[in-house]
C-alpha positions in Angstrom: 10.7 3.8 9.9 10.0 2.3 6.5 7.9 4.0 3.7 6.9 1.6 1.0 5.0 2.5 -2.2 3.0 0.0 -4.1 1.3 0.0 -7.5 -2.1 -1.7 -7.2 -5.3 -2.6 -9.0 -7.5 -1.3 -6.2 -9.8 1.1 -8.1 -11.8 2.8 -5.4 -12.9 3.0 -1.7 -15.5 0.3 -2.2 -12.7 -2.2 -2.7 -11.4 -1.4 0.8 -14.3 -3.2 2.5 -12.2 -6.4 2.9 -8.6 -5.2 2.7 -9.0 -2.1 4.9 -9.6 -3.9 8.2 -6.7 -6.3 7.4 -4.3 -3.5 6.7 -5.5 -1.7 9.9 -4.8 -4.9 11.9 -1.4 -5.4 10.4 -0.1 -1.8 10.1 -2.4 0.1 12.5 -5.0 2.7 11.5 -3.4 5.7 9.7 -0.3 4.0 8.5 -1.5 3.3 5.0 -3.3 5.3 2.3 -4.4 4.9 -1.3 -4.1 7.5 -4.1 -7.0 6.4 -6.3 -6.6 9.4 -8.6 -3.1 8.2 -9.6 -3.1 5.9 -12.7 -1.1 3.3 -10.6 -3.6 3.3 -7.8 -0.8 3.9 -5.3 -0.8 2.4 -1.8 1.6 4.2 0.6 2.6 2.3 3.7 4.5 3.5 6.8 5.8 0.7 9.0 8.3 0.0 11.7 9.8 -2.9 9.8 9.8 -4.2 6.2 6.3 -5.2 5.2 6.3 -5.8 1.4 5.6 -9.5 1.4 2.7 -9.2 4.0 1.1 -6.3 2.2 1.3 -8.1 -1.1 -0.2 -11.2 0.5 -3.1 -9.2 1.9 -4.0 -7.6 -1.4 -3.4 -10.7 -3.6 -5.7 -12.7 -1.3 -8.5 -10.4 -2.3 -7.6 -10.7 -6.0 -5.7 -7.4 -6.4 -2.5 -6.8 -8.2 0.2 -5.4 -5.9 3.8 -4.5 -6.8 6.4 -2.5 -4.8 7.7 0.5 -6.7 11.3 1.5 -6.2 12.0 5.1 -5.3 14.7 7.2 -3.9 14.5 10.2 -1.6 17.2 11.7 -3.9 14.5 12.2 -6.5 12.7 14.6 -4.2 15.8 16.5 -3.1 15.2 15.8 0.5 
């Protein structure tokens, strides 16, 4: 299982009209979520295989900025 975190320019749920169905089709319903209250408008994705390029492609096709953010589970003392 892969957990990937993205910084985006998606500002609110209204913007999900186009990208939401595409993310559902590619990742399945429930495997992605946005944190709109975060200043980086975080998109969190859970996938069975690496998905960075495809997720970036989906968002960029709709005119949104999308950048994978590096993180380590060590930061969370897991």
